[in-house]
N, C-alpha and C positions, 0 to 999 in steps of 0.2 A: 405421848410419844407414839409414833406410828408403829404398827406391828412389824416385827422383823421379817415375817414371811412374805411381805410385799415384794421385796427384791432380795435375791440371794447374792451375797457378795463373795466372789471367788476370784482367784488369780488367773493369770494367763497360762500357768502350768499346773492345773489341778492334777493331783495324783490320779493316774488312770485306774482307779479302783472304783467300786460301786458302793463305797461306804457313805453312810449318813453323817459320820463324824467329820468335824471340820478340821482341815489341816493346820489350823492356827491354835492348837491346844495349848502349846507352851507360850508362844509369842504371837501377839495379834498382828496380822498383816494389814496394811492399809487397804481399805475396801475399794475394790474396783468392780463395777457391775459389768458382767459380760454375759452373752447368751450361750455360755457353755453348758455342760451337762448339769442338770439340777437347777440352773439359773433361769431367770425370767427377764426377757428384754423389755426395757421401758418403751412405751409407745413413742413413735416419732414425734418430735416437737415437745416432749415432756420437759418439765422444769428441771433445773439443776438438782443434782443429788449431792448433799454435803454431809459428811460424818466426821466426828472428832471425839477425842477422849484423852484420858491420862491414866497412868499406872504408877503406883508407888510400891517399892519393894525394899525389904531389909533382910540381909542374909548374914549368918555367922556360924561358926563351928568351933568345936572344942579345941582342935589343933591349930586354929588360926586360918589355915587354908581350907577351902571348902571341899566336901566330899564330891566324888566324881559326878554323880547324877544331879547334883545341885547346880553345877555350872555347865555341864555338857548339853549340847543340842538346844542352846538358847541364843544362837546367832552371835556368840562372842560378847554378850552384854555384861556378863559378870567377870570380875577379876578372880581367878581361881585361888590366888595366894593370900587373900585377906578377907576381912569382913566387907560387906558392900551395903551401900544405901543408894538406890537408883530412883530416878524419875523419868518417865517417858511421856512426851507430849506428841500425840499422833493425830493425823487427820487426812481426809481425802475428798476429792471433788470429781464429779462425773457428769458429763452431758452427752446426750445423743441428739444429733442433728437430723433434719428431715431427709437429708441425702443418704442417711444410713451410717455416716461417719460418727464415731464416738471419740471423745477426748476426755482423758482422765489425768489427774495428778495426785500424788500422795507423798507424805513425809512423816518421818518418825524421828524426833529429836531426843537424844539420850543425854542425861546428866548423871554421871556416876561418881560417887564419893567412895574411894577405896585407896589402897596403897598405890595402885596404878589408876589414878583418877582419869576421867575422860569426859570430854564435852564434844559431841559429834552427832551427825545425822546417820542413824542406822539405815534409814531409807530416805530417798529423795529422787523422784522420777517423774517423767511425763510419758503418757501412753496414748497412741493413736490407733484406733481400730476401724476396720471396714470389712464387711462380709465375714469370712472365716478366719481372718488374720488380725494380729495386733503387732504394732511396732512400738517398742518402748526404749527409752534411754535413761540412764542414771543408775542408782543403787537401789535394788529391789529384791525382796525375799522371793526365792523360788525353790520349789521342791517337787520333784516328780519321780515316780518309780512305781513298782508293783508291790512294795512293802506296805504294811499297815500304816496309815498316815499318823496315827496317834500313839501306837504302842511299839513301834520299831526302834531299834538302835540307830537306824539311818542307813541309807544305801552306801555302797562302797566308794562312790565317786562324788556324790553331791547330797549333803544332808543339811540339817539346820545348825550345824556346829559352829560355823565361822561367820563373821560379818560378811554381808553380801559384797560382791565385787562389782565395781562400776563397769557397765557394758552397754552396748547397743544390741537389741535382740529383735528378731523377726520370728514370730511363732504363730501356730494355729491356736484358736480358742478351744482348748481341750481337743477331744477327738472329733474328727469330721468324716463325713462319708467320702470314700474314695470313688471318684467318677468312673463309670463303666463297670462297676462291680455289683449293681443292682442291690445295694445296701448290705451286701455280705461282708465287705471289708471297710473298716474305718482306719484312719491314720491320725497320728499326733506327731508334730515335728517342730523343730526350732533350729535356728542358727544364730550365733552371737559372736561379737568381737569385744574383748574386754581389756582392761588395764589393771595390772596388779601393782599397786602403789605403796604397799606395806614394806618399804625398804629396810626398816629397822629389824625386820624378821627374816631377811634373806640376804644372800651374798651377791647375786646378780640383781642389779637394781632395775626396777620398772620393766619387768618382762611383760609380754603381751599374752593374751588368752584367746584361744580359739575354742569354740564350743558348738556342738550340734548333736541332735538326737533324732531318731525316727522310731516310732512305735506303730505296730499294726495289731488289730484285733479282729476276730471273726465272729459272725453270727450274733452281734450284740442285740438286735431287735427280734431275733428269731429263736433263740435257744437259751435254756437256763445254764448251759455250759458254754463259757466264753474263753477260747484260747487267746493269749496276748503275748507279744514278744517284740523285741527290738534291740537297738544298740545306742549307747551314749558314748561320745568321743570328746575328750578335752585335750588340749595341748598348750604347753607353755613354750614360747619362742621369743626371739628378740631379746631386748634388754642390754644392759651394759655390765660387763665383768670388770672388777676393779684392777685386774692385771692384764687381761687380754683384750679389753676394749669392747665395742659394740658387737653383738651377735647379729647374724644375718636377719634382716627384717623387711626385705623387699618382696616383690611379686613372686620371684622364684622360690623364696623361702616359704611364702604363704601357700603356694601350690604344693610344696612338699608336706607341709603340716596338714593341709586340707585332705590330701589323699593318704596321709600317714605313710609317706614314702620310707621313712626310716624303719617302719615295721617290715619292710621287705629285706632288710639286712640279715644275713645269716650269722653275723658276728655278734656275740654278746660279751661285753667286757665284765671283769670281776664285779660282783654285786648284782648280776642279772640285769644290767642295763644295756640299752642299745648303743651301737658304735657311733651313731649320729649324735654328737654331744650338744648340738644346738636345738634339740627338740626334746621335750619331756611329754610323752603321750600317756594318758590315763583314760580308762573307760570301763564299760561293762557290757556284757551281753545279758539282757534281762528277759526272763520267760515266766509266765504265770498261767495257771489254769483256774478260772473263777467259776464257782457254782452258786447260782442264785435261786432261792426258793422263798416262799411266802414268809416263813418264820425264821429262816436262818440263811446266812450267806457265809461261804467259806472259800478259801483260796490256798493254793500251794504255789510257791515261787522258787526260782533258782536264779542266782546272779553269779556270773563268771567274771572275775577280775581280769582286766586287760592291762598289760605293761609292756610286753614285747612279743616276738613272733610265736613262741610256743603257746603263750596265752591265747593269742588271736586264732590259733589253729586247734584249740581245745587240747593242747598238749599237756595241760595240767588240770584235768577235769575235776579234781577233788578240791582244788583251791577255790574259795569263793564263799557265798552265803546261801544257805537254804532257809526257807521260811514257810510258815503255815499259820493262818489266822481264821477265826470264826467270829461272826457277829450275830446278835439277836436283835433285829430292828424293833420288835415290839416292846422291848424293855427300856427303850431310850426316852420316849415321850413322857413328859410329866403327867399328862392327863390320864394315862393308862397304866403307868408303872406302879408296882407295889412298894412295900416297905424296904425291901432289899432285892437287888437283882444284879446280875452280871451282864454288861453290855457287849464286851468283846474279850477274846483271849488271843494272844499272839506268841508264837515260839520262833526263835531264830538260832541258827548254828553257823558260826564263822570259823573257817579253817584256812590258814595260810602256810601250813607246815608240810603238806603232802607233796609239794613240788620237789622237796629234797629227796623223797623216796622214789619219785617218778623219773627224775633225771639223775642217774647214778653218779655222774662226774661232779655233781654239786654237793657241798655240805653246807652247814649253817653259815660259814663265812662267805659262800658264793651263791646263796639262795636268792630268790627274788627280793629286791630291796623296795618293796611296795611303797609308793608315795614319796620316795626319795629319788634323787638324781645326782649324777657325778659332776654336772656342770651347774644346774639350777639347785644350789644347795638348800634353798628354802623348801624345795619339794612341793608336794601337793598340799600346801597350807596357805592360810591367809590370816594375817594378824596374829600369827603364832598358833593358830588352831587348825586342826585337820579339816579340810573342806569336805571330805567324805565321812565315813563312820568314825565317831570319836574314840573308839577302841584303838585306832591308830593315833597315838598321842605323842606330843612333844614335851619339853620341859624348858625352864628358863636358861639353862646352861648350854643349850644346843640349838642349832638351826634345823628345821625340818622335823621329821618323825623319828622318835627314839624307840618306838615299839611297833613292829609290824610282823613279827613272827608270833603267831598265837593260835589258840584253839578256844573258842568261847561258846557258851550257851546262854540264851537270854529268854526270859519269860516276862511278858507284859499282860496286864489285865486292867479292865476298867469297868465301872458300874456305879451304882448309887446305893446309899443307905439313908432312907428318909429323904430329906431335902439336900443332902450333901452328895455331890459327884466325887468319885475317887478314882485314882489311877495308881497302879502298883507296878514297879520294876524290880526284878531280881536277876542279876547278871553274874555268871561265873566265868572266869577266864584263866587260862594258863598262858603266861607271857614269857617270851624268850628274848626280848630286846630287838635289835636290828643288825643286819649284816655289816652295815657301815653307817656311822653317825658323824656329824660335823659339829664342832664346838663353835662358839661365837667368833673365834679368830679365823675360822676357815680351815682348821686342821681336821683331817679325816682319820678315823681309826675304828677298830672292831668294836661293835656295840652289842654283840651276842652275850646274853646272860644265862645263868642257870635258870631252871624252871621256877617261876614265881606265880603262885596261885593267888587269885583275888576274887572276893565277893563284893558286889556293890548293890545297894538297895535304895529304893526311893518310894515314898508314899506321898501323893499329892491330893489335897482336898480342896474342892471348889464349891462355893455356896453363894447363891443369890437370894433365894426365898427366905432362908432363916435370917439373913441380914436385914432384909426388908421388914420382916416381922419385928425384929428388935427396934428398928427405926419407928415402926408404928406404935410401939409402946410409949414413945415420947411425943409422937404427933398422931392425932386421930386419922388424918388423911395425908398420905405420903405423896408429895408432888411427883408428877410424871418424870421430871428430870432426875429424881433420885432412884428411879427404878432400874437404871442401868448400872448400879453399883454391884460389885462382886468382891467377895473376900476369898483369898487363897492362903493355904498353909502347906508348906512342903517340908518333909522330914527325909533326911538322907543318912546313910550309914555305909562306911567302908571297913572291910575286914580282910586282911591278907598282907601280902608282901610287896605288891606293886605300888600301892598308895598307902599312906600312913593310916593306921587304925584311927577312925575319926567318926564323929557324929555331928550333924548340923541341922539348922532349921532356917526356913525363910518364910516370911509372912508378906502378903501383898494386898493392895486395894486397887481395884480397877473400875473405871467408869467410862462408858462409851455411849454414843447416841444410837447405836444399832444393836 
């Protein structure tokens, strides 16, 4: 088997951090070779690159339904409310032509045995690249932001929690030099149009998706301190309401959602939503300060949640997410690491309660109804899962998000013990429900609850070397094709009032040619 270092497989939206950890820690993305940061471009006229593999998983829990961190941030692959047995078959193909054009395809087919059984493509896309840009169409995993790619709970607007939305996307290949700035300024950008087809989880059928982002960073090649910042904007629009018929979906409507015209409205209806009922705008202002040294890298980040005019004008400065992470690059590589070492640490704080104190005329009943909307009842969800941070969660009896008033602290850590890589999550949250929630019949009512405290834990173990050693005990020489096997074991625990007291375990076997 060829050495993995020959080509680095990364996605079109690499997290704009400088981490050596791969963003596919939980779920493997279909590989696409791009000349982005850390990657190596194959020579013109090179042969095709093909990669494929499979993954088997079994998950169960004491209470029947799975603990929070066992099913969250896994692209909606597991049914949270029963035991699961899953099989993924994934593969990708890439070619670079002498003209500089690249062509890639990828697919990931999921077979899930559970109470909510499923047979579907988690990913299926085709991608065309040239120069600094890629154009892709289909369903593809993407994840970008300044949070730690392996240890974060997820950004406020786009995480790994929900199944990817089918879309057409034009994007840069990671960060690119901004012309005319003499290498001082880099930019990372994308624009996309998508279709939200999960009608069984929403009231307005087949709404459209508009998505764009722009990040800038300074002094990347000149300084150990790198400021980064930008904005992400998402909007739901169009679709068909069962009582009021089709929502506007023409050019004028697109102009309004592109420029977020409804954000200019001074009127805010009960629930903290904009008066323009035919648009649901979601987004974040992202900022980060990255410090890079030979033996350590660390960063601090701040994410402001955007829902309406006060958010966009920093009128609710304490709502959002704070983060800080540190990495020790020398502890990662197997050739140099010792018996036990910590690879990275990450801390995050999420608060969506402070707007109540900052805007005196609002109380819990009229505070920001983050990720919900009074026309698009399904809100900022896909397939029944929050598209953003999974701490904004729903349940089977309601449409959209039922918990968006919270205060949370999260600690993540990763490292190794001998041949085993480990990852640990510990999350504490105070949860207060939601100002307005919607049941499956479309009825809206107050969803605010008394304070509910919750602890959620996860320990994930991953091993390849020990498994190979066990195999060699049965066969003197292990075939190259067997060296891609990897065992995983995940343990999760919930304690508190928001989720049932519960403990669960998941085991997995993965094999891939890269």
